[in-house]
PQR file with spaces between the fields and no chain letter, atoms N, CA, C, O and H, PARSE charges and radii, in Angstrom:
ATOM       1  N    UNK     1     -39.714  136.074  146.996 -0.4000 1.5000
ATOM       2  CA   UNK     1     -38.791  136.210  145.890 -0.0000 2.0000
ATOM       3  C    UNK     1     -39.538  136.480  144.586  0.5500 1.7000
ATOM       4  O    UNK     1     -39.066  137.284  143.782 -0.5500 1.4000
ATOM       5  N    UNK     2     -40.665  135.851  144.349 -0.4000 1.5000
ATOM       6  CA   UNK     2     -41.415  136.046  143.115 -0.0000 2.0000
ATOM       7  C    UNK     2     -42.021  137.440  143.029  0.5500 1.7000
ATOM       8  O    UNK     2     -42.113  138.009  141.941 -0.5500 1.4000
ATOM       9  H    UNK     2     -41.048  135.197  145.002  0.4000 1.0000
ATOM      10  N    UNK     3     -42.428  137.987  144.147 -0.4000 1.5000
ATOM      11  CA   UNK     3     -42.991  139.327  144.149 -0.0000 2.0000
ATOM      12  C    UNK     3     -41.949  140.375  143.786  0.5500 1.7000
ATOM      13  O    UNK     3     -42.241  141.331  143.067 -0.5500 1.4000
ATOM      14  H    UNK     3     -42.353  137.525  145.031  0.4000 1.0000
ATOM      15  N    UNK     4     -40.745  140.192  144.284 -0.4000 1.5000
ATOM      16  CA   UNK     4     -39.661  141.117  143.967 -0.0000 2.0000
ATOM      17  C    UNK     4     -39.287  141.023  142.495  0.5500 1.7000
ATOM      18  O    UNK     4     -39.048  142.042  141.847 -0.5500 1.4000
ATOM      19  H    UNK     4     -40.508  139.416  144.868  0.4000 1.0000
ATOM      20  N    UNK     5     -39.234  139.812  141.968 -0.4000 1.5000
ATOM      21  CA   UNK     5     -38.918  139.619  140.561 -0.0000 2.0000
ATOM      22  C    UNK     5     -39.985  140.246  139.668  0.5500 1.7000
ATOM      23  O    UNK     5     -39.655  140.863  138.655 -0.5500 1.4000
ATOM      24  H    UNK     5     -39.428  138.984  142.494  0.4000 1.0000
ATOM      25  N    UNK     6     -41.228  140.101  140.021 -0.4000 1.5000
ATOM      26  CA   UNK     6     -42.316  140.691  139.258 -0.0000 2.0000
ATOM      27  C    UNK     6     -42.252  142.216  139.313  0.5500 1.7000
ATOM      28  O    UNK     6     -42.478  142.879  138.301 -0.5500 1.4000
ATOM      29  H    UNK     6     -41.496  139.599  140.844  0.4000 1.0000
ATOM      30  N    UNK     7     -41.954  142.766  140.460 -0.4000 1.5000
ATOM      31  CA   UNK     7     -41.832  144.217  140.603 -0.0000 2.0000
ATOM      32  C    UNK     7     -40.665  144.753  139.781  0.5500 1.7000
ATOM      33  O    UNK     7     -40.800  145.782  139.119 -0.5500 1.4000
ATOM      34  H    UNK     7     -41.770  142.226  141.282  0.4000 1.0000
ATOM      35  N    UNK     8     -39.529  144.076  139.815 -0.4000 1.5000
ATOM      36  CA   UNK     8     -38.371  144.501  139.018 -0.0000 2.0000
ATOM      37  C    UNK     8     -38.679  144.450  137.530  0.5500 1.7000
ATOM      38  O    UNK     8     -38.300  145.355  136.787 -0.5500 1.4000
ATOM      39  H    UNK     8     -39.419  143.240  140.353  0.4000 1.0000
ATOM      40  N    UNK     9     -39.354  143.412  137.095 -0.4000 1.5000
ATOM      41  CA   UNK     9     -39.715  143.275  135.688 -0.0000 2.0000
ATOM      42  C    UNK     9     -40.673  144.386  135.268  0.5500 1.7000
ATOM      43  O    UNK     9     -40.517  144.958  134.189 -0.5500 1.4000
ATOM      44  H    UNK     9     -39.662  142.677  137.699  0.4000 1.0000
ATOM      45  N    UNK    10     -41.648  144.695  136.095 -0.4000 1.5000
ATOM      46  CA   UNK    10     -42.616  145.736  135.774 -0.0000 2.0000
ATOM      47  C    UNK    10     -41.945  147.106  135.683  0.5500 1.7000
ATOM      48  O    UNK    10     -42.249  147.881  134.777 -0.5500 1.4000
ATOM      49  H    UNK    10     -41.775  144.230  136.972  0.4000 1.0000
ATOM      50  N    UNK    11     -41.049  147.408  136.600 -0.4000 1.5000
ATOM      51  CA   UNK    11     -40.341  148.694  136.567 -0.0000 2.0000
ATOM      52  C    UNK    11     -39.438  148.770  135.334  0.5500 1.7000
ATOM      53  O    UNK    11     -39.336  149.826  134.710 -0.5500 1.4000
ATOM      54  H    UNK    11     -40.802  146.778  137.336  0.4000 1.0000
ATOM      55  N    UNK    12     -38.788  147.670  134.979 -0.4000 1.5000
ATOM      56  CA   UNK    12     -37.933  147.649  133.788 -0.0000 2.0000
ATOM      57  C    UNK    12     -38.745  147.900  132.529  0.5500 1.7000
ATOM      58  O    UNK    12     -38.300  148.635  131.647 -0.5500 1.4000
ATOM      59  H    UNK    12     -38.870  146.812  135.486  0.4000 1.0000
ATOM      60  N    UNK    13     -39.924  147.304  132.427 -0.4000 1.5000
ATOM      61  CA   UNK    13     -40.778  147.508  131.252 -0.0000 2.0000
ATOM      62  C    UNK    13     -41.246  148.959  131.183  0.5500 1.7000
ATOM      63  O    UNK    13     -41.261  149.547  130.101 -0.5500 1.4000
ATOM      64  H    UNK    13     -40.285  146.706  133.142  0.4000 1.0000
ATOM      65  N    UNK    14     -41.622  149.537  132.303 -0.4000 1.5000
ATOM      66  CA   UNK    14     -42.070  150.933  132.327 -0.0000 2.0000
ATOM      67  C    UNK    14     -40.941  151.860  131.892  0.5500 1.7000
ATOM      68  O    UNK    14     -41.165  152.747  131.068 -0.5500 1.4000
ATOM      69  H    UNK    14     -41.609  149.059  133.182  0.4000 1.0000
ATOM      70  N    UNK    15     -39.744  151.681  132.420 -0.4000 1.5000
ATOM      71  CA   UNK    15     -38.618  152.537  132.053 -0.0000 2.0000
ATOM      72  C    UNK    15     -38.220  152.363  130.592  0.5500 1.7000
ATOM      73  O    UNK    15     -37.872  153.336  129.923 -0.5500 1.4000
ATOM      74  H    UNK    15     -39.562  150.960  133.090  0.4000 1.0000
ATOM      75  N    UNK    16     -38.269  151.133  130.097 -0.4000 1.5000
ATOM      76  CA   UNK    16     -37.921  150.870  128.703 -0.0000 2.0000
ATOM      77  C    UNK    16     -38.911  151.516  127.749  0.5500 1.7000
ATOM      78  O    UNK    16     -38.501  152.130  126.763 -0.5500 1.4000
ATOM      79  H    UNK    16     -38.551  150.343  130.641  0.4000 1.0000
ATOM      80  N    UNK    17     -40.202  151.392  128.019 -0.4000 1.5000
ATOM      81  CA   UNK    17     -41.194  151.998  127.127 -0.0000 2.0000
ATOM      82  C    UNK    17     -41.100  153.521  127.170  0.5500 1.7000
ATOM      83  O    UNK    17     -41.304  154.182  126.152 -0.5500 1.4000
ATOM      84  H    UNK    17     -40.535  150.894  128.819  0.4000 1.0000
ATOM      85  N    UNK    18     -40.799  154.076  128.323 -0.4000 1.5000
ATOM      86  CA   UNK    18     -40.634  155.526  128.422 -0.0000 2.0000
ATOM      87  C    UNK    18     -39.456  155.983  127.564  0.5500 1.7000
ATOM      88  O    UNK    18     -39.551  157.001  126.878 -0.5500 1.4000
ATOM      89  H    UNK    18     -40.634  153.540  129.150  0.4000 1.0000
ATOM      90  N    UNK    19     -38.365  155.254  127.596 -0.4000 1.5000
ATOM      91  CA   UNK    19     -37.198  155.609  126.793 -0.0000 2.0000
ATOM      92  C    UNK    19     -37.452  155.466  125.306  0.5500 1.7000
ATOM      93  O    UNK    19     -37.084  156.347  124.529 -0.5500 1.4000
ATOM      94  H    UNK    19     -38.288  154.427  128.153  0.4000 1.0000
ATOM      95  N    UNK    20     -38.075  154.372  124.898 -0.4000 1.5000
ATOM      96  CA   UNK    20     -38.284  154.115  123.470 -0.0000 2.0000
ATOM      97  C    UNK    20     -39.219  155.156  122.864  0.5500 1.7000
ATOM      98  O    UNK    20     -38.932  155.671  121.784 -0.5500 1.4000
ATOM      99  H    UNK    20     -38.374  153.657  125.529  0.4000 1.0000
ATOM     100  N    UNK    21     -40.307  155.475  123.513 -0.4000 1.5000
ATOM     101  CA   UNK    21     -41.230  156.468  122.963 -0.0000 2.0000
ATOM     102  C    UNK    21     -40.594  157.856  122.927  0.5500 1.7000
ATOM     103  O    UNK    21     -40.875  158.639  122.020 -0.5500 1.4000
ATOM     104  H    UNK    21     -40.540  155.056  124.391  0.4000 1.0000
ATOM     105  N    UNK    22     -39.752  158.166  123.890 -0.4000 1.5000
ATOM     106  CA   UNK    22     -39.064  159.443  123.890 -0.0000 2.0000
ATOM     107  C    UNK    22     -38.070  159.580  122.744  0.5500 1.7000
ATOM     108  O    UNK    22     -37.817  160.687  122.268 -0.5500 1.4000
ATOM     109  H    UNK    22     -39.524  157.530  124.627  0.4000 1.0000
ATOM     110  N    UNK    23     -37.511  158.470  122.304 -0.4000 1.5000
ATOM     111  CA   UNK    23     -36.563  158.506  121.193 -0.0000 2.0000
ATOM     112  C    UNK    23     -37.258  158.737  119.859  0.5500 1.7000
ATOM     113  O    UNK    23     -36.709  159.408  118.985 -0.5500 1.4000
ATOM     114  H    UNK    23     -37.716  157.571  122.690  0.4000 1.0000
ATOM     115  N    UNK    24     -38.441  158.199  119.694 -0.4000 1.5000
ATOM     116  CA   UNK    24     -39.095  158.245  118.398 -0.0000 2.0000
ATOM     117  C    UNK    24     -40.044  159.420  118.205  0.5500 1.7000
ATOM     118  O    UNK    24     -40.457  159.678  117.074 -0.5500 1.4000
ATOM     119  H    UNK    24     -38.887  157.654  120.404  0.4000 1.0000
ATOM     120  N    UNK    25     -40.402  160.134  119.250 -0.4000 1.5000
ATOM     121  CA   UNK    25     -41.302  161.276  119.080 -0.0000 2.0000
ATOM     122  C    UNK    25     -40.570  162.612  119.147  0.5500 1.7000
ATOM     123  O    UNK    25     -41.185  163.652  119.382 -0.5500 1.4000
ATOM     124  H    UNK    25     -40.067  159.924  120.168  0.4000 1.0000
ATOM     125  N    UNK    26     -39.250  162.581  118.940 -0.4000 1.5000
ATOM     126  CA   UNK    26     -38.411  163.773  118.901 -0.0000 2.0000
ATOM     127  C    UNK    26     -38.314  164.466  120.262  0.5500 1.7000
ATOM     128  O    UNK    26     -37.945  165.638  120.337 -0.5500 1.4000
ATOM     129  H    UNK    26     -38.750  161.737  118.749  0.4000 1.0000
ATOM     130  N    UNK    27     -38.636  163.760  121.312 -0.4000 1.5000
ATOM     131  CA   UNK    27     -38.575  164.342  122.639 -0.0000 2.0000
ATOM     132  C    UNK    27     -37.163  164.581  123.129  0.5500 1.7000
ATOM     133  O    UNK    27     -36.916  165.538  123.862 -0.5500 1.4000
ATOM     134  H    UNK    27     -38.935  162.808  121.251  0.4000 1.0000
ATOM     135  N    UNK    28     -36.230  163.723  122.733 -0.4000 1.5000
ATOM     136  CA   UNK    28     -34.847  163.868  123.167 -0.0000 2.0000
ATOM     137  C    UNK    28     -34.231  165.114  122.543  0.5500 1.7000
ATOM     138  O    UNK    28     -33.565  165.891  123.228 -0.5500 1.4000
ATOM     139  H    UNK    28     -36.431  162.945  122.137  0.4000 1.0000
ATOM     140  N    UNK    29     -34.450  165.302  121.252 -0.4000 1.5000
ATOM     141  CA   UNK    29     -33.905  166.481  120.585 -0.0000 2.0000
ATOM     142  C    UNK    29     -34.544  167.766  121.105  0.5500 1.7000
ATOM     143  O    UNK    29     -33.864  168.780  121.261 -0.5500 1.4000
ATOM     144  H    UNK    29     -34.991  164.670  120.696  0.4000 1.0000
ATOM     145  N    UNK    30     -35.840  167.724  121.372 -0.4000 1.5000
ATOM     146  CA   UNK    30     -36.504  168.905  121.931 -0.0000 2.0000
ATOM     147  C    UNK    30     -35.954  169.239  123.311  0.5500 1.7000
ATOM     148  O    UNK    30     -35.716  170.407  123.618 -0.5500 1.4000
ATOM     149  H    UNK    30     -36.392  166.900  121.245  0.4000 1.0000
ATOM     150  N    UNK    31     -35.753  168.227  124.139 -0.4000 1.5000
ATOM     151  CA   UNK    31     -35.194  168.454  125.471 -0.0000 2.0000
ATOM     152  C    UNK    31     -33.798  169.052  125.371  0.5500 1.7000
ATOM     153  O    UNK    31     -33.452  169.962  126.125 -0.5500 1.4000
ATOM     154  H    UNK    31     -35.947  167.278  123.890  0.4000 1.0000
ATOM     155  N    UNK    32     -32.994  168.538  124.438 -0.4000 1.5000
ATOM     156  CA   UNK    32     -31.639  169.056  124.272 -0.0000 2.0000
ATOM     157  C    UNK    32     -31.624  170.463  123.733  0.5500 1.7000
ATOM     158  O    UNK    32     -30.898  171.318  124.242 -0.5500 1.4000
ATOM     159  H    UNK    32     -33.275  167.799  123.826  0.4000 1.0000
ATOM     160  N    UNK    33     -32.425  170.718  122.699 -0.4000 1.5000
ATOM     161  CA   UNK    33     -32.419  172.036  122.066 -0.0000 2.0000
ATOM     162  C    UNK    33     -33.182  173.082  122.866  0.5500 1.7000
ATOM     163  O    UNK    33     -32.694  174.195  123.066 -0.5500 1.4000
ATOM     164  H    UNK    33     -33.014  170.024  122.286  0.4000 1.0000
ATOM     165  N    UNK    34     -34.358  172.733  123.318 -0.4000 1.5000
ATOM     166  CA   UNK    34     -35.229  173.734  123.933 -0.0000 2.0000
ATOM     167  C    UNK    34     -34.973  173.945  125.422  0.5500 1.7000
ATOM     168  O    UNK    34     -35.331  174.989  125.967 -0.5500 1.4000
ATOM     169  H    UNK    34     -34.754  171.829  123.156  0.4000 1.0000
ATOM     170  N    UNK    35     -34.364  172.977  126.078 -0.4000 1.5000
ATOM     171  CA   UNK    35     -34.118  173.156  127.510 -0.0000 2.0000
ATOM     172  C    UNK    35     -32.628  173.242  127.834  0.5500 1.7000
ATOM     173  O    UNK    35     -32.169  174.246  128.378 -0.5500 1.4000
ATOM     174  H    UNK    35     -34.073  172.129  125.636  0.4000 1.0000
ATOM     175  N    UNK    36     -31.877  172.204  127.504 -0.4000 1.5000
ATOM     176  CA   UNK    36     -30.475  172.187  127.913 -0.0000 2.0000
ATOM     177  C    UNK    36     -29.661  173.295  127.252  0.5500 1.7000
ATOM     178  O    UNK    36     -28.805  173.901  127.896 -0.5500 1.4000
ATOM     179  H    UNK    36     -32.250  171.388  127.061  0.4000 1.0000
ATOM     180  N    UNK    37     -29.915  173.563  125.991 -0.4000 1.5000
ATOM     181  CA   UNK    37     -29.186  174.646  125.332 -0.0000 2.0000
ATOM     182  C    UNK    37     -29.534  176.008  125.924  0.5500 1.7000
ATOM     183  O    UNK    37     -28.694  176.907  125.939 -0.5500 1.4000
ATOM     184  H    UNK    37     -30.611  173.072  125.468  0.4000 1.0000
ATOM     185  N    UNK    38     -30.751  176.169  126.409 -0.4000 1.5000
ATOM     186  CA   UNK    38     -31.175  177.457  126.963 -0.0000 2.0000
ATOM     187  C    UNK    38     -30.610  177.725  128.351  0.5500 1.7000
ATOM     188  O    UNK    38     -30.485  178.882  128.755 -0.5500 1.4000
ATOM     189  H    UNK    38     -31.434  175.438  126.397  0.4000 1.0000
ATOM     190  N    UNK    39     -30.266  176.664  129.088 -0.4000 1.5000
ATOM     191  CA   UNK    39     -29.761  176.889  130.450 -0.0000 2.0000
ATOM     192  C    UNK    39     -28.237  176.871  130.524  0.5500 1.7000
ATOM     193  O    UNK    39     -27.665  176.918  131.614 -0.5500 1.4000
ATOM     194  H    UNK    39     -30.367  175.725  128.760  0.4000 1.0000
ATOM     195  N    UNK    40     -27.566  176.800  129.344 -0.4000 1.5000
ATOM     196  CA   UNK    40     -26.124  176.973  129.377 -0.0000 2.0000
ATOM     197  C    UNK    40     -25.290  175.842  128.820  0.5500 1.7000
ATOM     198  O    UNK    40     -24.063  175.936  128.826 -0.5500 1.4000
ATOM     199  H    UNK    40     -28.030  176.762  128.459  0.4000 1.0000
ATOM     200  N    UNK    41     -25.901  174.785  128.342 -0.4000 1.5000
ATOM     201  CA   UNK    41     -25.147  173.681  127.752 -0.0000 2.0000
ATOM     202  C    UNK    41     -25.143  173.803  126.226  0.5500 1.7000
ATOM     203  O    UNK    41     -25.225  172.797  125.521 -0.5500 1.4000
ATOM     204  H    UNK    41     -26.898  174.709  128.338  0.4000 1.0000
ATOM     205  N    UNK    42     -25.047  175.024  125.722 -0.4000 1.5000
ATOM     206  CA   UNK    42     -25.379  175.369  124.339 -0.0000 2.0000
ATOM     207  C    UNK    42     -24.813  174.466  123.253  0.5500 1.7000
ATOM     208  O    UNK    42     -25.619  173.962  122.470 -0.5500 1.4000
ATOM     209  H    UNK    42     -24.980  175.841  126.294  0.4000 1.0000
ATOM     210  N    UNK    43     -23.546  174.212  123.122 -0.4000 1.5000
ATOM     211  CA   UNK    43     -23.179  173.383  121.973 -0.0000 2.0000
ATOM     212  C    UNK    43     -23.408  171.892  122.198  0.5500 1.7000
ATOM     213  O    UNK    43     -23.373  171.118  121.241 -0.5500 1.4000
ATOM     214  H    UNK    43     -22.891  174.621  123.757  0.4000 1.0000
ATOM     215  N    UNK    44     -23.641  171.473  123.442 -0.4000 1.5000
ATOM     216  CA   UNK    44     -23.709  170.045  123.746 -0.0000 2.0000
ATOM     217  C    UNK    44     -25.060  169.586  124.272  0.5500 1.7000
ATOM     218  O    UNK    44     -25.158  168.485  124.814 -0.5500 1.4000
ATOM     219  H    UNK    44     -23.669  172.101  124.219  0.4000 1.0000
ATOM     220  N    UNK    45     -26.095  170.389  124.129 -0.4000 1.5000
ATOM     221  CA   UNK    45     -27.390  170.053  124.709 -0.0000 2.0000
ATOM     222  C    UNK    45     -27.999  168.779  124.182  0.5500 1.7000
ATOM     223  O    UNK    45     -28.474  167.952  124.961 -0.5500 1.4000
ATOM     224  H    UNK    45     -26.016  171.284  123.689  0.4000 1.0000
ATOM     225  N    UNK    46     -27.995  168.602  122.879 -0.4000 1.5000
ATOM     226  CA   UNK    46     -28.585  167.386  122.296 -0.0000 2.0000
ATOM     227  C    UNK    46     -27.745  166.163  122.644  0.5500 1.7000
ATOM     228  O    UNK    46     -28.289  165.098  122.934 -0.5500 1.4000
ATOM     229  H    UNK    46     -27.609  169.273  122.246  0.4000 1.0000
ATOM     230  N    UNK    47     -26.441  166.307  122.617 -0.4000 1.5000
ATOM     231  CA   UNK    47     -25.552  165.204  122.968 -0.0000 2.0000
ATOM     232  C    UNK    47     -25.784  164.743  124.413  0.5500 1.7000
ATOM     233  O    UNK    47     -25.863  163.545  124.684 -0.5500 1.4000
ATOM     234  H    UNK    47     -25.999  167.172  122.381  0.4000 1.0000
ATOM     235  N    UNK    48     -25.889  165.690  125.319 -0.4000 1.5000
ATOM     236  CA   UNK    48     -26.133  165.364  126.727 -0.0000 2.0000
ATOM     237  C    UNK    48     -27.501  164.718  126.900  0.5500 1.7000
ATOM     238  O    UNK    48     -27.654  163.785  127.688 -0.5500 1.4000
ATOM     239  H    UNK    48     -25.824  166.663  125.098  0.4000 1.0000
ATOM     240  N    UNK    49     -28.496  165.211  126.166 -0.4000 1.5000
ATOM     241  CA   UNK    49     -29.826  164.627  126.263 -0.0000 2.0000
ATOM     242  C    UNK    49     -29.822  163.171  125.798  0.5500 1.7000
ATOM     243  O    UNK    49     -30.483  162.326  126.401 -0.5500 1.4000
ATOM     244  H    UNK    49     -28.372  165.969  125.526  0.4000 1.0000
ATOM     245  N    UNK    50     -29.077  162.875  124.724 -0.4000 1.5000
ATOM     246  CA   UNK    50     -28.990  161.486  124.256 -0.0000 2.0000
ATOM     247  C    UNK    50     -28.224  160.613  125.245  0.5500 1.7000
ATOM     248  O    UNK    50     -28.568  159.446  125.430 -0.5500 1.4000
ATOM     249  H    UNK    50     -28.540  163.562  124.235  0.4000 1.0000
ATOM     250  N    UNK    51     -27.196  161.160  125.880 -0.4000 1.5000
ATOM     251  CA   UNK    51     -26.486  160.381  126.893 -0.0000 2.0000
ATOM     252  C    UNK    51     -27.393  160.059  128.080  0.5500 1.7000
ATOM     253  O    UNK    51     -27.352  158.953  128.618 -0.5500 1.4000
ATOM     254  H    UNK    51     -26.917  162.108  125.729  0.4000 1.0000
ATOM     255  N    UNK    52     -28.202  161.020  128.478 -0.4000 1.5000
ATOM     256  CA   UNK    52     -29.140  160.777  129.579 -0.0000 2.0000
ATOM     257  C    UNK    52     -30.145  159.703  129.189  0.5500 1.7000
ATOM     258  O    UNK    52     -30.440  158.807  129.980 -0.5500 1.4000
ATOM     259  H    UNK    52     -28.235  161.918  128.040  0.4000 1.0000
ATOM     260  N    UNK    53     -30.671  159.792  127.972 -0.4000 1.5000
ATOM     261  CA   UNK    53     -31.704  158.851  127.531 -0.0000 2.0000
ATOM     262  C    UNK    53     -31.157  157.435  127.398  0.5500 1.7000
ATOM     263  O    UNK    53     -31.823  156.469  127.769 -0.5500 1.4000
ATOM     264  H    UNK    53     -30.431  160.519  127.329  0.4000 1.0000
ATOM     265  N    UNK    54     -29.943  157.316  126.870 -0.4000 1.5000
ATOM     266  CA   UNK    54     -29.364  155.977  126.704 -0.0000 2.0000
ATOM     267  C    UNK    54     -28.900  155.422  128.025  0.5500 1.7000
ATOM     268  O    UNK    54     -28.386  154.305  128.079 -0.5500 1.4000
ATOM     269  H    UNK    54     -29.402  158.101  126.569  0.4000 1.0000
């Protein structure tokens, strides 16, 4: 039981740090503008990127 709890905690910390750094280095807006808008989600690319990140 302790090993599973430790693994869950470690994965949660990794996912949280990945999300937080992506929010502050303009990565979410770049993903929305430079990728999602180019493949056809044009007016909603940044919005969709923020929904994915949150």
